[in-house]
ChimeraX commands (.cxc) that place a marker at each C-alpha (Angstrom):
marker #1 position 18.38,45.58,14.80 radius 0.5
marker #1 position 14.70,45.77,15.62 radius 0.5
marker #1 position 12.71,42.57,16.17 radius 0.5
marker #1 position 9.04,42.52,15.25 radius 0.5
marker #1 position 6.57,40.08,16.69 radius 0.5
marker #1 position 4.21,38.56,14.17 radius 0.5
marker #1 position 0.72,37.57,15.18 radius 0.5
marker #1 position -1.71,35.28,13.43 radius 0.5
marker #1 position -3.79,38.35,12.56 radius 0.5
marker #1 position -0.88,40.20,10.96 radius 0.5
marker #1 position 0.04,37.13,8.88 radius 0.5
marker #1 position -3.55,36.76,7.68 radius 0.5
marker #1 position -3.75,40.44,6.76 radius 0.5
marker #1 position -0.52,40.25,4.79 radius 0.5
marker #1 position -1.63,37.07,2.99 radius 0.5
marker #1 position -5.41,37.07,2.58 radius 0.5
marker #1 position -7.12,33.75,1.88 radius 0.5
marker #1 position -7.06,32.79,-1.76 radius 0.5
marker #1 position -6.76,29.80,-4.01 radius 0.5
marker #1 position -3.01,30.15,-4.43 radius 0.5
marker #1 position -1.79,31.62,-1.13 radius 0.5
marker #1 position -1.63,29.74,2.16 radius 0.5
marker #1 position -3.42,31.73,4.87 radius 0.5
marker #1 position -0.93,30.77,7.57 radius 0.5
marker #1 position -3.43,28.77,9.64 radius 0.5
marker #1 position -5.48,26.35,7.54 radius 0.5
marker #1 position -4.18,22.79,7.46 radius 0.5
marker #1 position -3.31,21.72,3.93 radius 0.5
marker #1 position -3.09,17.94,4.03 radius 0.5
marker #1 position -2.49,16.20,0.73 radius 0.5
marker #1 position -3.20,12.75,2.22 radius 0.5
marker #1 position -6.52,11.53,3.61 radius 0.5
marker #1 position -6.63,8.31,5.62 radius 0.5
marker #1 position -9.03,5.84,3.98 radius 0.5
marker #1 position -8.55,3.04,6.46 radius 0.5
marker #1 position -6.18,0.71,8.28 radius 0.5
marker #1 position -6.28,-3.09,8.42 radius 0.5
marker #1 position -4.54,-4.69,11.41 radius 0.5
marker #1 position -3.77,-8.38,11.93 radius 0.5
marker #1 position -5.37,-9.67,15.17 radius 0.5
marker #1 position -3.59,-11.96,17.63 radius 0.5
marker #1 position -5.05,-14.99,15.80 radius 0.5
marker #1 position -3.39,-13.87,12.55 radius 0.5
marker #1 position -4.86,-12.82,9.22 radius 0.5
marker #1 position -4.73,-14.53,5.81 radius 0.5
marker #1 position -5.34,-11.35,3.77 radius 0.5
marker #1 position -5.87,-7.60,4.06 radius 0.5
marker #1 position -8.64,-6.07,1.95 radius 0.5
marker #1 position -9.57,-2.46,1.24 radius 0.5
marker #1 position -12.93,-2.25,-0.54 radius 0.5
marker #1 position -15.31,0.49,-1.68 radius 0.5
marker #1 position -12.34,2.81,-2.32 radius 0.5
marker #1 position -13.77,6.22,-3.33 radius 0.5
marker #1 position -12.83,7.50,-6.78 radius 0.5
marker #1 position -12.42,11.10,-5.61 radius 0.5
marker #1 position -8.61,11.20,-5.30 radius 0.5
marker #1 position -5.83,11.50,-7.84 radius 0.5
marker #1 position -3.62,8.70,-6.49 radius 0.5
marker #1 position -3.50,6.17,-3.65 radius 0.5
marker #1 position -0.70,5.39,-1.24 radius 0.5
marker #1 position -0.41,2.12,0.68 radius 0.5
marker #1 position 1.88,1.83,3.70 radius 0.5
marker #1 position 2.47,-1.47,5.40 radius 0.5
marker #1 position 4.47,-3.48,7.91 radius 0.5
marker #1 position 4.34,-7.27,7.80 radius 0.5
marker #1 position 5.57,-10.35,9.60 radius 0.5
marker #1 position 4.24,-13.83,8.82 radius 0.5
marker #1 position 4.30,-17.21,10.53 radius 0.5
marker #1 position 5.98,-18.66,7.44 radius 0.5
marker #1 position 9.51,-20.13,7.39 radius 0.5
marker #1 position 12.47,-18.78,5.45 radius 0.5
marker #1 position 13.58,-15.20,5.95 radius 0.5
marker #1 position 12.03,-12.61,3.61 radius 0.5
marker #1 position 8.95,-13.78,1.72 radius 0.5
marker #1 position 7.18,-12.18,-1.24 radius 0.5
marker #1 position 3.60,-11.03,-0.84 radius 0.5
marker #1 position 0.71,-11.03,-3.33 radius 0.5
marker #1 position -1.56,-8.11,-4.29 radius 0.5
marker #1 position -4.57,-8.02,-6.62 radius 0.5
marker #1 position -6.92,-5.23,-7.66 radius 0.5
marker #1 position -10.71,-5.54,-7.93 radius 0.5
marker #1 position -10.52,-9.29,-7.11 radius 0.5
marker #1 position -9.15,-9.73,-10.65 radius 0.5
marker #1 position -7.34,-13.07,-10.88 radius 0.5
marker #1 position -6.70,-12.84,-14.63 radius 0.5
marker #1 position -3.29,-12.48,-16.23 radius 0.5
marker #1 position -3.56,-8.69,-16.10 radius 0.5
marker #1 position -0.47,-7.80,-14.07 radius 0.5
marker #1 position 3.14,-7.08,-15.06 radius 0.5
marker #1 position 6.01,-5.85,-12.88 radius 0.5
marker #1 position 9.75,-5.69,-12.41 radius 0.5
marker #1 position 11.85,-5.51,-9.25 radius 0.5
marker #1 position 15.39,-4.50,-8.32 radius 0.5
marker #1 position 16.58,-5.74,-4.93 radius 0.5
marker #1 position 19.69,-6.18,-2.82 radius 0.5
marker #1 position 20.71,-7.63,0.50 radius 0.5
marker #1 position 24.04,-5.90,1.10 radius 0.5
marker #1 position 26.03,-8.62,-0.65 radius 0.5
marker #1 position 24.06,-9.45,-3.77 radius 0.5
marker #1 position 21.84,-7.55,-6.16 radius 0.5
marker #1 position 19.15,-9.04,-8.36 radius 0.5
marker #1 position 16.57,-8.02,-10.92 radius 0.5
marker #1 position 13.45,-9.86,-11.98 radius 0.5
marker #1 position 10.33,-9.21,-13.97 radius 0.5
marker #1 position 7.11,-10.81,-15.11 radius 0.5
marker #1 position 5.22,-9.75,-18.21 radius 0.5
marker #1 position 1.92,-11.51,-17.55 radius 0.5
marker #1 position 0.77,-12.92,-14.23 radius 0.5
marker #1 position -2.33,-13.20,-12.03 radius 0.5
marker #1 position -1.09,-10.94,-9.21 radius 0.5
marker #1 position 1.74,-8.66,-8.14 radius 0.5
marker #1 position 4.06,-11.08,-6.33 radius 0.5
marker #1 position 7.13,-9.04,-5.47 radius 0.5
marker #1 position 5.95,-5.63,-4.27 radius 0.5
marker #1 position 6.89,-6.36,-0.64 radius 0.5
marker #1 position 9.06,-8.70,1.40 radius 0.5
marker #1 position 7.48,-9.72,4.67 radius 0.5
marker #1 position 9.66,-10.91,7.54 radius 0.5
marker #1 position 9.10,-14.55,8.45 radius 0.5
marker #1 position 8.77,-15.94,11.95 radius 0.5
marker #1 position 12.23,-17.49,11.75 radius 0.5
marker #1 position 13.77,-14.00,12.05 radius 0.5
marker #1 position 14.38,-12.29,15.39 radius 0.5
marker #1 position 11.17,-11.27,17.18 radius 0.5
marker #1 position 10.05,-7.76,16.35 radius 0.5
marker #1 position 11.48,-7.73,12.80 radius 0.5
marker #1 position 8.99,-6.62,10.13 radius 0.5
marker #1 position 9.14,-5.94,6.40 radius 0.5
marker #1 position 7.93,-2.50,5.29 radius 0.5
marker #1 position 6.54,-0.99,2.10 radius 0.5
marker #1 position 5.38,2.36,0.76 radius 0.5
marker #1 position 3.48,1.90,-2.50 radius 0.5
marker #1 position 1.92,4.56,-4.76 radius 0.5
marker #1 position -0.88,3.65,-7.17 radius 0.5
marker #1 position -1.05,6.38,-9.80 radius 0.5
marker #1 position -4.27,7.56,-11.48 radius 0.5
marker #1 position -6.16,4.68,-9.88 radius 0.5
marker #1 position -9.61,6.07,-10.80 radius 0.5
marker #1 position -8.82,7.07,-14.40 radius 0.5
marker #1 position -10.90,4.87,-16.72 radius 0.5
marker #1 position -8.94,5.87,-19.85 radius 0.5
marker #1 position -5.65,4.15,-19.03 radius 0.5
marker #1 position -3.94,1.19,-17.40 radius 0.5
marker #1 position -2.88,1.71,-13.78 radius 0.5
marker #1 position 0.76,1.88,-12.71 radius 0.5
marker #1 position 2.36,1.61,-9.30 radius 0.5
marker #1 position 5.76,2.05,-7.70 radius 0.5
marker #1 position 6.95,0.64,-4.40 radius 0.5
marker #1 position 9.89,1.01,-2.03 radius 0.5
marker #1 position 10.29,-1.98,0.26 radius 0.5
marker #1 position 12.73,-3.41,2.72 radius 0.5
marker #1 position 13.57,-4.72,6.13 radius 0.5
marker #1 position 16.52,-5.17,8.48 radius 0.5
marker #1 position 17.07,-8.29,10.55 radius 0.5
marker #1 position 20.15,-7.12,12.48 radius 0.5
marker #1 position 22.73,-8.66,10.19 radius 0.5
marker #1 position 20.69,-9.63,7.16 radius 0.5
marker #1 position 18.26,-7.38,5.40 radius 0.5
marker #1 position 16.74,-6.59,2.06 radius 0.5
marker #1 position 15.82,-3.47,0.12 radius 0.5
marker #1 position 13.98,-3.24,-3.17 radius 0.5
marker #1 position 12.19,-1.10,-5.71 radius 0.5
marker #1 position 9.25,-2.45,-7.69 radius 0.5
marker #1 position 7.15,-0.94,-10.44 radius 0.5
marker #1 position 4.23,-2.51,-12.21 radius 0.5
marker #1 position 1.13,-2.09,-14.31 radius 0.5
marker #1 position -2.43,-3.33,-13.93 radius 0.5
marker #1 position -3.58,-3.93,-17.49 radius 0.5
marker #1 position -7.11,-2.64,-17.08 radius 0.5
marker #1 position -8.96,0.61,-17.67 radius 0.5
marker #1 position -11.27,-0.11,-14.73 radius 0.5
marker #1 position -11.02,2.18,-11.72 radius 0.5
marker #1 position -9.46,0.42,-8.73 radius 0.5
marker #1 position -12.09,0.00,-6.00 radius 0.5
marker #1 position -10.65,-2.99,-4.10 radius 0.5
marker #1 position -7.09,-3.94,-3.04 radius 0.5
marker #1 position -6.29,-7.33,-1.52 radius 0.5
marker #1 position -2.88,-8.21,-0.03 radius 0.5
marker #1 position -2.08,-11.82,0.89 radius 0.5
marker #1 position 1.08,-13.40,2.31 radius 0.5
marker #1 position 2.58,-15.83,-0.20 radius 0.5
marker #1 position 2.90,-18.37,2.60 radius 0.5
marker #1 position 1.44,-18.59,6.08 radius 0.5
marker #1 position -0.57,-15.80,7.65 radius 0.5
marker #1 position 0.18,-12.30,8.88 radius 0.5
marker #1 position 0.83,-12.21,12.63 radius 0.5
marker #1 position -0.14,-9.61,15.22 radius 0.5
marker #1 position 1.58,-6.27,14.71 radius 0.5
marker #1 position 1.22,-6.45,10.92 radius 0.5
marker #1 position -0.86,-3.70,9.37 radius 0.5
marker #1 position -1.60,-1.84,6.14 radius 0.5
marker #1 position -2.93,1.70,5.83 radius 0.5
marker #1 position -4.44,3.24,2.70 radius 0.5
marker #1 position -4.37,6.97,1.90 radius 0.5
marker #1 position -6.04,9.03,-0.79 radius 0.5
marker #1 position -3.69,11.54,-2.42 radius 0.5
marker #1 position -5.29,14.77,-3.61 radius 0.5
marker link #1:1,2 radius 0.2
marker link #1:2,3 radius 0.2
marker link #1:3,4 radius 0.2
marker link #1:4,5 radius 0.2
marker link #1:5,6 radius 0.2
marker link #1:6,7 radius 0.2
marker link #1:7,8 radius 0.2
marker link #1:8,9 radius 0.2
marker link #1:9,10 radius 0.2
marker link #1:10,11 radius 0.2
marker link #1:11,12 radius 0.2
marker link #1:12,13 radius 0.2
marker link #1:13,14 radius 0.2
marker link #1:14,15 radius 0.2
marker link #1:15,16 radius 0.2
marker link #1:16,17 radius 0.2
marker link #1:17,18 radius 0.2
marker link #1:18,19 radius 0.2
marker link #1:19,20 radius 0.2
marker link #1:20,21 radius 0.2
marker link #1:21,22 radius 0.2
marker link #1:22,23 radius 0.2
marker link #1:23,24 radius 0.2
marker link #1:24,25 radius 0.2
marker link #1:25,26 radius 0.2
marker link #1:26,27 radius 0.2
marker link #1:27,28 radius 0.2
marker link #1:28,29 radius 0.2
marker link #1:29,30 radius 0.2
marker link #1:30,31 radius 0.2
marker link #1:31,32 radius 0.2
marker link #1:32,33 radius 0.2
marker link #1:33,34 radius 0.2
marker link #1:34,35 radius 0.2
marker link #1:35,36 radius 0.2
marker link #1:36,37 radius 0.2
marker link #1:37,38 radius 0.2
marker link #1:38,39 radius 0.2
marker link #1:39,40 radius 0.2
marker link #1:40,41 radius 0.2
marker link #1:41,42 radius 0.2
marker link #1:42,43 radius 0.2
marker link #1:43,44 radius 0.2
marker link #1:44,45 radius 0.2
marker link #1:45,46 radius 0.2
marker link #1:46,47 radius 0.2
marker link #1:47,48 radius 0.2
marker link #1:48,49 radius 0.2
marker link #1:49,50 radius 0.2
marker link #1:50,51 radius 0.2
marker link #1:51,52 radius 0.2
marker link #1:52,53 radius 0.2
marker link #1:53,54 radius 0.2
marker link #1:54,55 radius 0.2
marker link #1:55,56 radius 0.2
marker link #1:56,57 radius 0.2
marker link #1:57,58 radius 0.2
marker link #1:58,59 radius 0.2
marker link #1:59,60 radius 0.2
marker link #1:60,61 radius 0.2
marker link #1:61,62 radius 0.2
marker link #1:62,63 radius 0.2
marker link #1:63,64 radius 0.2
marker link #1:64,65 radius 0.2
marker link #1:65,66 radius 0.2
marker link #1:66,67 radius 0.2
marker link #1:67,68 radius 0.2
marker link #1:68,69 radius 0.2
marker link #1:69,70 radius 0.2
marker link #1:70,71 radius 0.2
marker link #1:71,72 radius 0.2
marker link #1:72,73 radius 0.2
marker link #1:73,74 radius 0.2
marker link #1:74,75 radius 0.2
marker link #1:75,76 radius 0.2
marker link #1:76,77 radius 0.2
marker link #1:77,78 radius 0.2
marker link #1:78,79 radius 0.2
marker link #1:79,80 radius 0.2
marker link #1:80,81 radius 0.2
marker link #1:81,82 radius 0.2
marker link #1:82,83 radius 0.2
marker link #1:83,84 radius 0.2
marker link #1:84,85 radius 0.2
marker link #1:85,86 radius 0.2
marker link #1:86,87 radius 0.2
marker link #1:87,88 radius 0.2
marker link #1:88,89 radius 0.2
marker link #1:89,90 radius 0.2
marker link #1:90,91 radius 0.2
marker link #1:91,92 radius 0.2
marker link #1:92,93 radius 0.2
marker link #1:93,94 radius 0.2
marker link #1:94,95 radius 0.2
marker link #1:95,96 radius 0.2
marker link #1:96,97 radius 0.2
marker link #1:97,98 radius 0.2
marker link #1:98,99 radius 0.2
marker link #1:99,100 radius 0.2
marker link #1:100,101 radius 0.2
marker link #1:101,102 radius 0.2
marker link #1:102,103 radius 0.2
marker link #1:103,104 radius 0.2
marker link #1:104,105 radius 0.2
marker link #1:105,106 radius 0.2
marker link #1:106,107 radius 0.2
marker link #1:107,108 radius 0.2
marker link #1:108,109 radius 0.2
marker link #1:109,110 radius 0.2
marker link #1:110,111 radius 0.2
marker link #1:111,112 radius 0.2
marker link #1:112,113 radius 0.2
marker link #1:113,114 radius 0.2
marker link #1:114,115 radius 0.2
marker link #1:115,116 radius 0.2
marker link #1:116,117 radius 0.2
marker link #1:117,118 radius 0.2
marker link #1:118,119 radius 0.2
marker link #1:119,120 radius 0.2
marker link #1:120,121 radius 0.2
marker link #1:121,122 radius 0.2
marker link #1:122,123 radius 0.2
marker link #1:123,124 radius 0.2
marker link #1:124,125 radius 0.2
marker link #1:125,126 radius 0.2
marker link #1:126,127 radius 0.2
marker link #1:127,128 radius 0.2
marker link #1:128,129 radius 0.2
marker link #1:129,130 radius 0.2
marker link #1:130,131 radius 0.2
marker link #1:131,132 radius 0.2
marker link #1:132,133 radius 0.2
marker link #1:133,134 radius 0.2
marker link #1:134,135 radius 0.2
marker link #1:135,136 radius 0.2
marker link #1:136,137 radius 0.2
marker link #1:137,138 radius 0.2
marker link #1:138,139 radius 0.2
marker link #1:139,140 radius 0.2
marker link #1:140,141 radius 0.2
marker link #1:141,142 radius 0.2
marker link #1:142,143 radius 0.2
marker link #1:143,144 radius 0.2
marker link #1:144,145 radius 0.2
marker link #1:145,146 radius 0.2
marker link #1:146,147 radius 0.2
marker link #1:147,148 radius 0.2
marker link #1:148,149 radius 0.2
marker link #1:149,150 radius 0.2
marker link #1:150,151 radius 0.2
marker link #1:151,152 radius 0.2
marker link #1:152,153 radius 0.2
marker link #1:153,154 radius 0.2
marker link #1:154,155 radius 0.2
marker link #1:155,156 radius 0.2
marker link #1:156,157 radius 0.2
marker link #1:157,158 radius 0.2
marker link #1:158,159 radius 0.2
marker link #1:159,160 radius 0.2
marker link #1:160,161 radius 0.2
marker link #1:161,162 radius 0.2
marker link #1:162,163 radius 0.2
marker link #1:163,164 radius 0.2
marker link #1:164,165 radius 0.2
marker link #1:165,166 radius 0.2
marker link #1:166,167 radius 0.2
marker link #1:167,168 radius 0.2
marker link #1:168,169 radius 0.2
marker link #1:169,170 radius 0.2
marker link #1:170,171 radius 0.2
marker link #1:171,172 radius 0.2
marker link #1:172,173 radius 0.2
marker link #1:173,174 radius 0.2
marker link #1:174,175 radius 0.2
marker link #1:175,176 radius 0.2
marker link #1:176,177 radius 0.2
marker link #1:177,178 radius 0.2
marker link #1:178,179 radius 0.2
marker link #1:179,180 radius 0.2
marker link #1:180,181 radius 0.2
marker link #1:181,182 radius 0.2
marker link #1:182,183 radius 0.2
marker link #1:183,184 radius 0.2
marker link #1:184,185 radius 0.2
marker link #1:185,186 radius 0.2
marker link #1:186,187 radius 0.2
marker link #1:187,188 radius 0.2
marker link #1:188,189 radius 0.2
marker link #1:189,190 radius 0.2
marker link #1:190,191 radius 0.2
marker link #1:191,192 radius 0.2
marker link #1:192,193 radius 0.2
marker link #1:193,194 radius 0.2
marker link #1:194,195 radius 0.2
marker link #1:195,196 radius 0.2
marker link #1:196,197 radius 0.2
view
């Protein structure tokens, strides 16, 4: 059996650049980093992303969080466009390995259950995590929906959850603010925002 060696030039000649064919060399990222907010050593009471460009199809938020609050896993709050009106609705399914629960809110002033942050009473180095997609965030003809996967493991007690919600507004989302429901975010906590093409 003969073995042929392919070069970058031979690949490009076989697949010339076009709108529908990958040229074999050009990076094709679907995510653009829009910014990262990191809690300093003194802590942080909220994370804010402002002046979000309206040039993407969707947004993705990725975060890790630990607070100086008590308890174990604490809910976090998120609002869009500094809107504190009763324009949010969501539902959550969650489990901790022993119990499962479901909850929902039809009208509230923020998303309160999109992420569980680890509290300072858990073992050092334990953080809650979330990956959250905000769909059609810049579309001014519809309400905005989101979906989130969240969780955390505290070496013997953890939590996992799925949340979906709607922002009852046709306004494009230009600002996102995340606040711990109790206490402040401690060093090591961070959120990163990405534009999805």
